[in-house]
N, C-alpha and C positions, 0 to 999 in steps of 0.2 A: 156055810156062813160061819165064820170063825174069826176070833180075835186071838193073836198069839202073844203071850207074855214074852217080851224079848229083852227086858232090861230092868233092873232093880238097882238103885244106888242110894247108899247112906251118905251122911255128911252134908246134906244140902242146907246151906246156911240162909238162903233167901229164896223166894218163889222162883222157879225156873220159868223162862220165856222162850217160845219157839223163835228160832232164827230162820226157819224155813216158813213155807206158806202156811196161811190159817185157814181153818174151816174144812170140814169134811166134804169131800166132792164125790160125785158119782163115778168119776174116773180119775181118782188121785193118782198123781205121778210124782216122782222125785223122792229124794232121801230125806226123812224127817231129822232135824238137827235142833237140839235145845242148848240154850246158854244158861248157866247157873252159877251162884256163888258157892263154891265147894269147900272154901274155908273162909275164915274170918276176913282175909285180905288178898284174895284172888279169885278171878272168874275162869270158867272153862266152857268148851263146847263139847257136846257128845253126839255121835251118830247113833241114834236110837236103834236103827235096824240092826246095825253090826254090834251095838253095845260097846263102842271103843271111844276113848278120849281122842279128839281131833285137834284140840288146841287149848293151851292154858296161858294165862297172863303171868307176867312177873309178880312176885309178892309185893304188895303195896305197903307203904309205911303206916298207914292208918287202916281201920276196918271199913269195909264196904257196907252200906246201909240199905241202899236201893238199887234195883236193876231193872231195865226195860230194854227192849230190842225193836229194831225196824227191819222186819224180814225182807221187805222190798230191796233193801240195800245191803242186807246180811251184815248189819252192824249193832253194836250193843253200847248202851250208855249206863254208866254207874254214878252213884252219889256216895261218898264216904261220910264217916261221922264228923268230919271237919267242913262239910258242905261244899266239897270240891267235886265238880262234875267232870267226867272224863269220857271220851268217845273212842271206841275200839272198833277194828275192822275185822276182829277175830282170826287174823293171819299173822299180823306183825307183833313183835314182842312189846312195843310201847304204844301208849295212847296216842291217837291222831291229834287230839285237841283237848284243852282243859278250860274250865271256867269256875266261877264261884257264885254262891248265893250269900246273902247277908245274914241269914239265920238258918237254922236246921231245916232240912228238906223234909217234906211230909208226903208229897206226891210226885211222881215222875212218869211221864208218858211221852213216846215219840210217835209222830204221825206223819203222813204224806199228804200235803195240801196242794192245791193247784199252783201255788207259788213256790212249791219245793218242800223238802223234808225239814221238820222243825222238832225241837224238844220243848215240852211244857213242863214246868216245875212249879210247885206251890210250897211256900215255907210256913213256918210256925207263926209268923206275923200277919198271915193272911195275903201275902204278896204272890202274884203270879208272874213268872218269868217265861219269856219265849226266846229261845236260842235257835240260831240257823245251823244246819247241818251242811257241810262237815266241820266247819271251823269253830262252832259254838259261839259265834258272834252274837251278843245280846240285841235282839230286834226290838223288844219292848218289855217293860216292866210296869205293873200297876198294883195298887193295893185294892183287894176286892172286899175283904172283911177285916174286922179288927182283931180277928184270932184266925187260927189255921184253917185251911180248906179241907174238908173231909172227903169230897167226892168231885171228880173232874171227868167229864166224858164229852166226846166230840160227835156231831152228827155224821151220818154215813159218809158224805162227801166233804166233811170238814168245813162246812159253811158256818156252823155255830159251836160255841163251847159253853157247856153247862157246868156251873160251879156252885157247890152247896156247903154249908156248915150246918150240921145236924144240931139245931139248937132252937128252942121255943121261940126266941125273939129275933132270929136271923132268917130272912127269906132267901131262897136260891136266886141266882142271877144267871142269865144268858147273854153272851157277848158275840157280836158279829165278827168273824174271824179277820175279815179284810181290814177292819179298822185297827186290829192289833198288829198285822203284818205290814201294812202300808201306812205307817204313821204319818208320812208327809202329806198324804191325801185326806187326813181326817184331823180336825181340830182336837178331838177327844175320843176315847173309845166309845163305841156304839153299843148300848146294852139295855136290858130291861130286867125289871125285878118281878119274879113270878109270885103272885100273892097266894101262896099255899104253904101254911106253916107246918112244922114237924115233919118236913119231907125226909123220908128214910132212904129212898132209892129213886132212880130215874132211868129211863130207857128210850132211846130215840127209835122211832119206827123205821125198820129197813125199807129202803126204796122210796121213802117219803122224807126228803131232806129236812122239811121244816117242822116236822110233828114230834113232839115228845110227850111221854106219859110219866107222871109222878105218882109215888105212893107214899101215903102218910099212916102212921099208927099212933092213935091216941090211946095211950096205955091205961089211963085212968077209967076210960069208958070202954076200952078194948075194942075200938072201932078202927077198921082199916078202910081207907078211902083212896080211890083212884081218880086222877084227873088228867085230861089231855088238853094240850095247847098246840096251836100252830104259830110259828113265828112269822111275822109280816114286816117287810121293810117299807118304810114310806120316805119320799123325798118331799120335805116341805121347805120351800123358799131356799132351795139348793143345799139343804142339810138333811143328811140321812138319818132317819131314827128307826128304832125297832119297837114293835108292840105285839105283846102275846094275844092271841085270840082264842078265847075259850071254845072248846069243841064239845066236850062231854065230861060227865063225872058220875060216879056211883060209889056206894059203899057196899062191902061184903057183908051179907047177913051173918049175924052172930052164930047162928046154928051150923054155918059152913066152915067155921074154924078162923084162924088168924094167919093170913099169908105172911111169909118171911121174904122169900125170893120171888121175882117175876120177871117177865120178859114180854115183848110184843112182836107179833108176826107182821108180815108185809100187808096182811089183810085185815089189820086192826083188831087182831085177837090177842087178848091178855091171857097169858098163862102163869099161874101162881102156885106156890107150894104151901101146904098148910100142915106140916108135920108128916102125916102118913098119906096124903092124897094130892093130886094135882087138880086144880079148878081152872075151867076155860070160860071166859066171857067176851062179849065184844066190848068195844070201849064205852058203850053206853050202858053196860051193866046187864045185858041179856045173857042169861045162863046158857052155855053151850054144851059142856062135857065135865064129867067127873071121872078121874082114874084113881081107884083105891088100891093101896098096898097092904093094908091090914097090919102085918107084923113088921114091916120096915119103915124106917124113919128117914126122911128126906134130909140131906145135909146141904146140898147145892144144886143149882140150876145153871146150866150153860146153854146159851142160844145163839143162833145165827139165822139168816133168812130162810134157811132150808131145814135145819136139825135142832132138836132139844135134847140135851144130855142131862139125866137125872142121876145124881150120886146119892148113895145110900149109907146109913150108919154101919152096916155089916160089911162095906168094902165093895159091894156090887154096883153096877150102874145099867141104865137102860137108854137106849138111843131111839128116839122117835123122829118121824118126819112130819111135815105139815101136809095135811090133805087140803089141797087147793079147793076143791068143789064144795066140801061140806064144812070147812073151817074147824076141823078136828085133828087130833094127833093120831098117826099110825105108828104102831110099834115096829121098829126095824130088828133090833136084836138086844139080847140081855146078856151082859157079862158078869158071871159069878166070880166072886174073890176066891182064889185058889188057896188062900191061907187065911186063917182066923186072925182077926185084928187084935193086937195086943190091948190090954186093958189101958184105959186112959188115953186112947189114941183117937185121932181126929182127922179126917180127910178134909182139908181146907182149901183145895183148889183142884179143878178139872179143866184141862184144855185139850185141844186137838188141832192138828194140821191136816193136810190133804189125805194122809194115809195112817195116822197114828193118833192115840189118846194117851195123855199123861195124867198122872194123879200124884198129888203131894200129900203125904200123911204126916201129921205132927203127933209125937208121943209126949209123955210127961217130961221126957229129957230132950235137949237140943243136941244135934241138929235133927232135921226133918228126914223123911225117907221118900224116894221117888219111885214110882212104878209106872212103866211105859209098855204099851200094847201096839201092835202093828196089825192092819187089816191084811189077812192072808188070802182073801177070796173076794169076788166081786159082790160084797155085802149089800151094796146100797142100790142096786138096780131096781 
């Protein structure tokens, strides 16, 4: 059981994104490829296994601000500081399409829906834009909040879009995707407001398209609360509406710490980090498991329907798999950092595809640093 360090790269100006498949698999195949902003005004792709540059874009006239990818089509999308969106196939020298936002972009995401691939973008004025891939034709635009959107996430099969602004007096919203893509069939966007204030994070339940869990932190009382809703469509007098249905909620006891990161399994199990421990509950708050680390501090959690990756402040990480029968986590392997992290460093992102794991480390100086690892044996059997 081994992870082999195969690549380290400095000069990363924006968070890398996989352009190959996503999620660890038990029989991962294919070559891991990442796309990243490697200078202020150009992007490149790297074969992680070989540690070689495979493509680089021409130098752009203005700096690149955000990057996302759509691995299913092997494409990348960028937004620059002048709010110009560009689509790249990571083979040709020039962008395949361009478009523009009215104000600076805050969020960028590409997804594959049943109606085809799209780009979702949120700006500083609280507008949500949806562009068609590959020509970046504007499908729809709507104003969600009176200020910028902090969080955007889609349900597993892209039926719903969750949008949030982390503010005491602004409640999160969920939109029905079809009403935004098929505007001729709907008189207005179909949405609902989730009555849950101070929402910090949200997570759609894997394999349960309509279920979402939200977490709030009331800092004055130091109370962390989780709440779960199911989205329900209704047809009333030939008009489709959506309404959230309350499923369950609970608060984490004060003596168990204050969760920061969380995720949900396909079996309705919530896993959350509280500094030096992982806590597991079902969505009704029934306690299931605690995993203590004592000397290590958790920086990030990454989750998919099968695995949980925990990243620590010392540069190490642990990969767990879900135990289907007992609804607990089973430890798969532990990756120790081979080098001591510099002072004032911070690992701010961990991602994986079928056969690799990448981590992005930020230091007191810019740019960031990328570390990549390849699965070198059948670790996940």
